[in-house]
C-alpha positions in Angstrom: -6.0 48.8 -38.4 -8.2 45.8 -37.9 -7.1 42.0 -37.9 -9.2 41.6 -41.1 -7.2 44.4 -43.1 -3.9 43.0 -41.4 -4.3 39.5 -42.8 -5.5 40.4 -46.5 -2.9 38.3 -48.4 -1.8 41.2 -50.9 0.2 42.8 -48.3 2.2 39.8 -47.1 1.9 36.5 -49.0 4.4 35.5 -51.4 3.7 32.4 -53.5 7.7 31.6 -53.3 8.6 32.5 -49.8 8.0 29.2 -48.2 5.2 26.9 -46.9 1.8 28.7 -46.7 1.1 28.0 -43.0 4.5 29.4 -42.1 3.9 32.7 -43.7 0.5 32.8 -42.1 2.1 31.8 -38.9 4.5 34.8 -39.1 2.0 37.4 -40.0 -0.3 36.2 -37.0 3.0 36.5 -34.7 3.3 40.1 -36.2 -0.4 40.9 -35.6 0.5 39.8 -31.7 3.7 41.7 -31.5 2.2 44.7 -33.2 -0.7 45.1 -31.0 -3.2 44.6 -33.8 -4.2 41.4 -31.6 -3.5 42.4 -27.8 -3.3 40.0 -24.9 -6.6 38.3 -24.2 -8.2 39.2 -27.6 -10.0 36.7 -29.6 -8.7 35.6 -33.1 -11.2 35.1 -36.0 -12.6 31.5 -36.3 -10.4 29.4 -38.6 -13.0 29.4 -41.4 -13.1 33.4 -41.5 -9.1 33.4 -41.3 -9.3 31.1 -44.6 -11.9 33.3 -46.2 -9.9 36.4 -45.6 -6.4 34.8 -46.7 -7.7 32.7 -49.5 -5.9 29.8 -47.7 -7.2 26.4 -46.8 -8.6 25.6 -43.4 -5.9 22.8 -43.3 -3.3 25.6 -43.7 -4.9 27.8 -41.1 -5.1 24.8 -38.8 -1.5 24.0 -39.0 -0.4 27.9 -38.3 -2.8 28.1 -35.2 -1.3 24.8 -34.1 2.1 26.1 -34.2 1.1 29.1 -32.4 -0.5 27.2 -29.6 2.6 25.0 -29.2 4.7 28.1 -28.7 2.5 29.4 -26.3 1.4 32.7 -28.1 -2.4 31.8 -28.2 -4.7 29.4 -26.2 -7.7 27.4 -27.4 -10.5 27.7 -25.0 -13.1 25.1 -25.5 -16.5 26.3 -26.8 -15.0 29.9 -26.8 -12.2 30.0 -29.7 -8.6 31.0 -29.7 -7.3 33.9 -27.6 -3.9 35.5 -27.5 -2.2 34.6 -24.5 -0.9 37.2 -21.7 2.7 37.6 -22.0 4.6 36.1 -19.1 7.8 37.6 -17.9 10.6 35.4 -18.6 12.9 34.1 -15.8 16.7 33.5 -16.4 18.1 30.7 -14.0 21.8 29.9 -13.8 22.9 26.3 -14.1 26.1 27.3 -12.5 24.7 27.8 -8.7 22.8 25.2 -6.8 19.5 27.0 -5.6 15.9 26.4 -4.7 12.9 27.8 -6.4 12.3 30.0 -3.8 15.7 31.5 -3.7 15.7 32.1 -7.3 12.6 34.0 -7.3 13.4 36.2 -4.2 16.6 37.3 -5.8 14.2 38.6 -8.5 11.9 40.1 -6.0 9.1 37.7 -6.7 6.7 36.4 -4.0 6.5 32.5 -4.2 3.4 30.4 -3.3 3.0 26.5 -3.6 -0.1 24.3 -4.2 0.5 21.2 -2.8 -0.3 18.0 -4.8 1.3 15.4 -2.6 3.2 15.2 0.5 4.1 12.6 2.9 5.8 9.3 3.4 5.6 6.5 0.6 6.7 3.0 -0.5 9.3 4.0 -2.9 9.3 3.1 -6.7 12.1 0.7 -7.9 13.9 3.8 -9.6 13.6 5.5 -6.0 15.1 2.4 -4.4 18.1 2.4 -6.9 18.8 6.1 -7.1 18.5 6.9 -3.5 20.4 3.7 -2.5 17.2 2.5 -0.2 17.0 -0.8 1.6 14.1 -3.2 0.6 12.2 -2.2 3.8 12.6 1.7 3.6 10.0 4.2 2.9 10.7 7.5 1.0 9.9 11.1 1.5 7.9 12.4 -1.3 6.7 15.9 -2.0 4.9 17.1 -5.4 3.5 20.7 -5.7 2.8 23.4 -8.1 5.3 26.3 -8.0 3.9 30.0 -8.3 5.8 33.4 -8.6 4.5 36.8 -8.8 0.9 35.1 -8.9 1.7 33.1 -12.1 2.2 29.2 -12.1 5.8 28.5 -13.2 6.6 24.9 -12.5 5.7 21.4 -11.1 8.1 20.1 -8.7 8.3 16.3 -7.4 11.0 15.4 -5.3 11.9 12.1 -3.5 14.4 12.0 -0.4 15.5 9.4 2.1 13.8 9.6 5.2 17.6 9.9 6.7 17.7 13.1 4.8 14.2 14.2 5.5 12.6 12.3 8.3 9.4 14.5 8.1 8.2 16.0 4.8 5.5 18.0 6.5 8.2 20.2 7.7 8.7 21.4 4.3 6.5 24.6 4.1 8.2 26.9 1.6 11.6 26.1 0.4 12.9 22.4 0.5 16.4 23.3 0.6 15.8 25.9 3.5 14.2 23.0 5.3 17.2 20.7 4.6 19.8 23.4 5.6 17.9 23.8 9.1 18.6 20.1 9.7 22.2 20.0 8.3 21.3 18.0 5.2 21.3 20.6 2.6 22.9 19.6 -0.9 26.1 20.9 -2.2 26.3 19.5 -5.6 23.8 18.1 -8.1 23.6 16.9 -11.7 20.8 17.9 -13.7 19.5 16.8 -17.1 17.2 19.1 -19.1 14.8 18.0 -22.1 12.4 19.6 -24.2 9.1 18.5 -24.0 5.3 19.2 -25.2 3.1 19.4 -21.9 0.4 16.8 -21.5 -3.3 17.9 -20.6 -2.9 17.3 -17.0 0.2 19.2 -16.5 -0.8 21.8 -18.9 -3.8 22.7 -17.1 -1.9 22.8 -13.6 0.6 25.4 -15.4 -2.4 27.3 -17.1 -1.2 26.7 -20.7 -2.8 25.0 -23.5 -2.0 21.1 -24.1 1.2 20.6 -26.3 2.6 23.8 -25.3 6.5 23.6 -25.0 8.0 22.9 -21.7 11.0 22.0 -20.1 11.7 18.8 -18.1 14.6 18.7 -15.4 15.7 15.9 -13.6 18.0 16.9 -10.4 20.0 14.5 -8.6 21.8 16.1 -5.7 24.4 15.0 -3.3 25.6 15.9 0.3 29.1 17.0 1.1 29.6 13.2 2.1 28.7 11.9 -1.2 25.6 10.5 -0.1 22.4 11.1 -2.6 20.2 13.5 -0.8 17.4 14.0 -3.5 15.8 12.9 -6.8 13.8 15.8 -8.1 11.9 16.0 -11.5 10.3 19.2 -12.5 8.3 20.6 -15.4 8.8 24.4 -16.2 6.9 26.4 -18.6 8.9 27.0 -21.7 7.4 30.4 -22.1 8.7 31.7 -18.7 12.2 30.2 -18.3 15.5 30.5 -19.5 18.4 28.5 -18.3 21.9 29.9 -18.5 25.3 28.4 -18.2 28.6 30.1 -18.0 31.3 28.3 -20.1 34.9 29.0 -19.9 37.9 27.9 -22.1 40.0 25.0 -20.6 43.4 24.4 -21.1 
């Protein structure tokens, strides 16, 4: 079946079944999931979809926008809209303090990093406060794009006191492996997770469309003696990650 035949409204549109753009979005999702629109295939232009479905271009645009935000399709400037190739989802436990490298190795995925920043810098006011730095202290900072199985997965920005990480250039793969080697591996952490829509710069690095759903994670980790070891802010692709926590009944 062609996409033109699949979108003809007499087979799916119901005047009383909710907003028109939602019905169209669901029909396009069905086309993707059923293989009528396979990965990397192009969607008809908005004007053509409007003509096929007898819907307004505003309605079509709203449906397409939601699919872009979900990460189901991507819009390429000058080329049109395309079905995104599906990315295998990764479940990460919130019960164990592990590194990105360790998480991916447990799943048999090879990890690589693209360095965006790495060195010793003057700290921000927040870093001074959170990491308990003196006024004349510098901070070790690393910022990189994390990839697994050849796919960009996350942007990870970490700041650490020089007493914890004297030389950030020693970090080549796993930050926690490096900290373990010098006796400064964190033993506990507090994480805050927020849902966001990725802005253009981060979306481009993660190879998704601007506005795609993502996860922002802030981690504050501690050494066994209670000292703050690390302040990390990460952005994860929302289409690639599920964070899972085990809950038990207390009392």
